[in-house]
C-alpha positions in Angstrom: 108.6 92.6 119.0 106.3 95.3 120.5 103.4 93.9 122.5 100.0 94.6 120.9 97.2 95.5 123.2 94.1 93.6 122.1 91.9 94.5 125.0 89.9 96.9 122.8 88.3 96.2 119.4 90.6 96.6 116.5 88.2 98.8 114.5 85.5 101.2 115.2 83.2 99.7 112.5 81.0 96.7 113.0 79.6 94.1 110.6 76.0 95.2 111.3 76.7 98.8 110.3 78.9 97.9 107.3 77.8 99.2 103.9 76.5 96.6 101.4 78.9 95.2 98.9 78.5 96.4 95.3 78.7 93.9 92.4 81.8 94.4 90.3 83.4 97.0 92.7 86.0 96.6 95.3 85.2 99.5 97.6 81.8 99.5 99.3 81.5 103.2 99.7 83.1 106.6 99.0 85.1 107.5 102.1 86.1 111.1 103.0 89.5 111.9 101.7 92.1 113.6 104.0 91.9 117.0 102.3 88.1 117.2 102.6 86.8 119.9 105.0 83.1 119.2 105.0 80.9 116.1 104.7 77.5 115.7 103.0 75.4 112.9 104.3 71.9 111.9 103.0 69.5 111.6 105.8 65.8 110.4 105.8 63.9 113.0 107.8 60.8 110.8 108.1 58.4 113.0 106.2 57.6 110.4 103.6 58.4 106.7 103.0 58.5 107.5 99.3 61.3 110.0 99.6 59.0 112.9 98.4 58.5 116.2 100.2 55.3 116.6 102.3 53.8 119.3 100.1 54.0 116.9 97.1 51.4 114.6 98.8 47.9 115.0 97.5 45.2 115.5 100.2 42.0 113.4 100.3 38.6 115.2 100.8 37.4 114.9 104.3 34.5 112.7 105.1 32.1 113.5 107.8 30.2 110.9 109.9 27.0 111.8 108.0 28.5 111.0 104.7 29.8 107.6 105.7 26.7 106.0 104.0 27.9 107.4 100.7 31.1 105.3 100.8 31.3 102.1 98.8 30.2 99.1 100.7 33.6 97.4 100.5 35.5 100.5 101.8 33.0 101.3 104.6 33.3 97.9 105.9 37.1 98.3 106.3 37.6 101.9 107.3 35.6 104.0 109.8 34.8 107.7 109.0 37.2 108.8 111.8 40.0 107.0 110.1 39.3 108.5 106.7 38.8 112.0 108.0 41.8 114.1 107.1 43.6 111.2 105.4 46.2 112.0 102.7 47.1 109.9 99.7 50.9 109.1 99.4 51.9 108.3 95.9 53.8 104.9 95.8 56.9 105.6 93.8 60.3 103.8 93.7 62.7 105.2 96.2 66.1 105.6 94.5 67.8 106.0 97.9 67.0 102.4 98.8 68.5 101.0 95.6 71.1 103.5 94.2 72.2 103.0 90.6 75.4 101.1 90.2 78.3 103.5 89.6 79.5 103.6 86.1 83.1 104.1 84.9 83.9 107.5 83.4 87.2 108.6 81.9 88.5 112.1 81.7 91.4 113.1 79.5 94.2 115.4 80.7 97.4 116.8 79.3 100.3 115.7 81.5 103.2 118.1 82.0 105.6 115.2 82.6 105.5 111.4 82.8 108.7 110.4 84.7 108.2 109.9 88.4 111.4 109.4 90.4 112.0 107.8 93.8 114.9 106.9 96.1 113.2 104.1 98.1 115.5 101.2 99.1 112.5 98.8 99.0 111.9 98.8 95.3 114.4 98.1 92.5 113.6 101.0 90.1 114.3 104.7 90.2 111.8 105.8 87.6 108.2 105.0 87.0 105.5 105.9 84.4 101.8 105.7 84.9 99.5 106.6 81.9 96.3 106.5 84.0 95.1 107.9 87.3 92.8 105.6 89.2 92.3 101.9 88.4 89.1 100.1 87.3 90.4 96.8 88.7 89.0 97.9 92.0 91.5 96.1 94.3 90.3 97.1 97.7 93.8 96.9 99.2 95.5 99.1 96.6 98.1 101.4 98.2 97.7 103.9 95.4 94.1 104.7 96.3 95.1 107.8 98.4 96.5 109.5 95.3 93.0 110.2 94.2 92.7 112.6 97.1 95.0 115.0 95.3 92.3 115.3 92.6 89.7 116.1 95.2 88.1 112.7 94.7 87.5 109.9 97.1 90.0 107.0 97.3 86.9 104.7 97.5 84.5 104.2 94.6 85.8 107.3 92.9 89.2 105.7 92.5 87.8 102.9 90.5 85.0 104.7 88.6 86.3 108.2 87.9 89.5 107.6 86.0 91.9 110.0 84.3 93.8 109.2 81.1 97.0 111.1 80.3 96.2 111.6 76.6 99.6 113.0 75.7 101.5 110.3 77.6 103.7 109.2 74.7 104.5 112.7 73.5 105.3 113.9 77.0 107.6 110.9 77.7 109.3 111.4 74.3 110.2 115.0 75.2 111.7 113.9 78.6 113.7 111.1 77.0 115.1 113.5 74.5 116.4 116.0 77.0 120.1 116.6 76.9 122.0 114.7 79.6 119.2 112.2 80.2 120.7 108.9 81.6 118.6 105.7 81.1 117.5 103.6 84.0 114.8 100.9 83.8 111.4 102.5 83.8 108.6 100.7 85.6 105.2 100.9 84.0 102.3 100.3 86.3 103.8 101.2 89.7 100.8 103.1 91.0 97.8 102.1 88.8 97.6 99.1 86.4 98.7 100.2 82.9 96.6 97.3 81.4 93.3 98.0 83.2 90.2 97.6 81.0 90.2 101.2 79.6 93.6 100.5 77.9 91.6 98.5 75.2 90.3 101.8 73.9 93.0 104.3 74.9 96.1 102.2 74.0 98.4 104.5 75.8 100.5 101.7 77.2 101.0 100.2 73.8 102.2 103.6 72.6 104.7 103.8 75.5 106.0 100.3 74.6 106.5 101.4 71.0 108.5 104.4 72.2 110.6 102.1 74.4 111.3 99.9 71.5 112.2 102.8 69.3 114.6 104.3 71.8 115.8 100.9 73.1 115.0 101.9 76.6 114.8 99.2 79.4 111.6 98.8 81.3 109.7 96.6 83.7 105.9 96.0 83.8 103.7 95.1 86.7 100.1 94.1 85.9 97.3 91.7 86.9 95.6 91.8 83.6 95.8 89.3 80.7 95.6 92.2 78.3 99.4 92.5 78.4 99.5 89.5 76.0 98.0 91.8 73.3 101.4 93.5 73.0 103.3 90.3 72.7 104.9 91.5 69.4 106.5 94.5 71.1 107.4 92.7 74.3 109.1 89.9 72.3 111.2 92.4 70.3 112.2 94.2 73.6 113.1 90.9 75.2 115.5 90.0 72.4 117.6 92.9 73.4 117.2 92.3 77.2 115.1 95.4 77.6 112.0 94.1 79.5 110.7 92.0 82.3 107.0 91.4 83.0 105.8 90.8 86.5 102.3 89.3 86.9 100.6 89.9 90.3 98.6 86.9 91.6 96.9 87.1 95.0 94.8 84.0 94.9 94.0 81.0 92.6 90.4 80.9 93.9 88.2 82.6 91.3 85.6 83.6 94.0 88.2 85.1 96.2 89.8 87.0 93.3 86.4 88.4 92.3 86.0 89.8 95.8 89.5 91.1 96.1 90.0 92.4 92.6 86.6 92.4 90.9 87.6 93.7 87.5 91.1 92.2 87.1 91.8 89.1 85.0 90.8 85.7 86.5 93.7 83.8 88.1 93.7 81.1 85.4 94.0 83.8 82.7 96.9 85.3 84.5 98.7 82.0 84.6 97.8 81.4 80.9 99.4 84.8 80.2 102.5 83.9 82.1 102.8 80.8 79.9 102.2 82.8 76.7 104.8 85.4 77.5 107.4 82.8 78.5 106.9 80.8 75.3 107.6 83.9 73.3 110.9 84.5 75.1 109.7 87.3 77.5 111.1 86.9 81.0 108.3 86.7 83.5 108.1 87.0 87.3 105.2 86.6 89.7 104.3 88.7 92.6 102.3 87.3 95.5 101.2 90.7 96.5 99.8 91.5 98.9 99.7 88.7 101.4 96.6 89.3 103.7 96.4 87.3 106.9 93.5 84.8 107.0 92.4 85.9 103.5 95.0 84.6 101.1 98.1 83.8 103.1 97.6 80.1 102.9 97.9 80.3 99.0 101.5 81.4 98.8 103.1 78.1 98.0 100.3 77.0 95.6 100.6 80.3 93.7 104.4 79.9 93.4 104.0 76.3 92.3 101.5 77.0 89.5 103.5 80.1 88.4 106.6 78.0 88.1 104.7 75.4 86.1 103.6 78.2 83.8 107.2 79.3 83.1 107.9 82.1 85.6 111.5 82.6 86.5 111.3 85.1 89.4 109.0 85.6 92.4 108.5 88.0 95.2 105.9 88.9 97.8 104.7 91.9 99.9 102.5 92.1 103.0 99.3 94.2 103.0 99.8 97.9 103.4 97.1 100.2 104.7 98.2 103.8 104.2 95.8 106.8 104.8 92.3 106.2 103.7 92.9 102.5 102.7 92.6 101.6 106.4 89.0 102.6 106.5 88.2 101.2 103.1 89.7 97.8 103.9 87.9 97.6 107.3 84.6 98.3 105.6 85.3 95.7 103.0 86.2 93.1 105.7 82.9 93.8 107.5 80.9 93.5 104.3 82.5 90.3 102.9 84.2 88.5 105.9 82.4 89.7 109.1 83.3 86.4 110.8 87.0 87.1 110.7 87.3 90.9 110.3 88.7 91.6 113.8 91.1 88.6 113.6 92.5 89.9 110.3 93.0 93.4 111.7 94.7 92.1 114.8 97.1 90.1 112.8 97.9 93.1 110.6 98.7 95.0 113.8 101.0 92.1 114.9 102.9 92.5 111.6 103.1 96.3 111.9 104.4 96.8 115.5 100.9 97.4 116.8 99.7 99.7 114.1 97.6 99.3 111.0 100.4 100.7 108.7 104.1 101.0 108.8 105.6 103.5 106.4 109.2 102.9 107.3 111.7 101.8 104.7 113.0 98.3 105.3 109.9 97.0 107.0 106.9 98.4 105.1 107.0 95.8 102.4 107.5 92.6 104.5 106.4 93.5 108.0 108.2 92.7 111.3 107.9 90.2 114.1 107.4 86.4 114.3 104.6 86.3 111.7 106.7 88.3 109.2 109.6 85.9 109.8 107.3 82.9 109.2 106.1 84.3 105.9 109.7 85.0 104.9 110.8 81.4 105.7 107.8 80.0 103.8 108.7 82.0 100.7 112.4 81.2 100.9 111.7 77.4 101.2 109.1 77.4 98.4 111.3 79.4 95.9 114.3 77.2 96.6 112.4 74.0 96.1 110.9 75.3 92.8 114.1 76.8 91.5 112.8 80.4 91.3 115.1 83.4 91.6 118.2 81.4 90.8 119.5 84.2 88.6 118.6 87.8 88.1 118.2 89.3 84.7 120.2 92.5 84.2 118.5 94.9 81.8 120.7 96.5 79.2 120.9 100.3 79.5 123.7 100.7 77.0 121.4 100.4 73.9 119.5 103.6 74.6 119.1 106.0 71.7 117.5 109.4 72.4 114.3 109.9 70.3 114.1 112.4 67.5 111.8 115.4 67.9 108.7 115.2 65.8 109.4 116.1 62.2 113.1 116.1 62.8 115.5 114.9 60.1 117.6 111.9 61.2 121.4 112.1 61.0 123.2 110.3 58.2 126.1 109.5 60.5 124.2 107.8 63.3 126.6 105.5 65.1 125.9 102.1 66.6 125.7 101.5 70.3 129.1 101.0 71.9 130.2 97.4 71.8 127.4 96.4 69.5 127.7 94.4 66.3 126.3 95.4 63.0 123.4 93.1 63.8 122.4 95.5 66.6 122.9 98.8 64.8 120.6 101.7 64.9 118.5 100.3 62.0 117.2 97.3 64.0 113.7 97.0 65.2 112.4 100.1 63.4 108.9 100.2 61.9 108.5 100.8 58.1 108.9 104.3 56.7 106.0 106.5 57.6 104.6 104.1 60.3 103.1 105.6 63.4 102.7 104.4 66.9 99.3 103.8 68.5 99.4 107.3 69.8 99.8 108.8 66.3 103.5 109.8 66.9 105.8 108.9 64.0 108.7 106.6 64.7 112.2 108.1 64.5 115.2 106.6 62.8 117.6 106.8 65.7 120.5 108.8 67.0 123.9 107.9 68.5 123.5 105.9 71.6 124.2 107.3 75.0 125.4 104.9 77.7 125.5 105.0 81.5 122.8 103.7 83.8 122.0 105.1 87.1 123.1 102.7 89.9 121.2 101.8 93.1 123.9 99.8 94.9 123.8 101.9 98.1 120.1 101.7 98.6 120.0 98.0 97.8 122.7 97.4 100.4 120.7 99.3 103.0 117.7 97.2 102.3 119.7 94.0 102.6 121.2 95.2 105.9 117.7 95.8 107.2 116.9 92.1 106.4 114.5 93.0 103.6 114.8 91.7 100.0 113.9 93.7 97.0 110.3 93.8 95.8 111.2 91.9 92.6 114.1 89.9 93.8 
């Protein structure tokens, strides 16, 4: 393990200079993003304590020494004529700079050109991902997806959790991609970058529309979320689970409600996540739990407790990751530490450096998810022992990619000779799990009646072997 030099402070910030924490928000400020060329900083030039320009202040008529007798008795006793000569009246108005208004969440709609995002990383078990939203209102300060807001010209700080973008045509765009000739199904992950069940999903219902499309086409998928709103779609998830088409992973970082409010201010409370795990399991939906991320001296002591409670709630699988601090997240996390945990901020940062070969972030495949060194080995041993005792990860569910049926184009006429999926029984023919005639998805797109199934899933054996050779387990193993 590389030796880490701790002779200098781990960060340039200090608790005394840290911005104040904002209620209901994770980030404490809007940091400069990496593509920004100039900075704008509000500075008090000292002209007025009220924040008003000097020419806005009304002058007071000058009083000479001869006219001091004309002053009221109460004022002449307190102020001399010299003090009143040339005085100016400063209006007392509230200063908005001292108490800025709490940032509100705004949502902008966009038309996405495509929805499928592909990767070849050996650290994660899916090739394809879909994200119906940009930005996430949950406000998790550690979120590795925050730097993606820089591509929009917005800050990965407060902008990431307040200025959101909804891909209004998400279902239609994905339908077009799944219907392309030669498309080969591979499990699609929903929620890899931003949570697909964040609070704005209640109104936009894009994730539900995607699930309806997945059920219509019998496409396998995985879901990662930390919001109990996923239980709203239990009807669709249960139907998908009957055909071995879905696994839901619930991310739980802490069982302490106070800590969760600080780490993830607008995500579901820990007890509600456990309740959701139990609800999904009782309905036959396979559920895993992610202790992600593990943050030294913040939530690392909770790993075994989280796994124990998740198993009691019915979870079958478990995994964990170590905190990642790419790009602007390094600055955001340090500001957050100084604002909420100034007593241990430097200790946390030093331990992160120990896990990352002396750096704040390690982008290398094979080590970026779990870290390196003795502290990473200790976490791995703790996780292995806990999962073995609890009976987690004893088997791995293989999602079925052979049931896939390409979707019909809008207003297309279904074929009268649609064949069943290879090897399927009449009970699993193309007429199963279809909505009534004329029914529409939440997005307004009509359901199709099915087409001949196309088999053949895309394998990931080589990349998984490379990850195992590096001593790293899969993210969802």
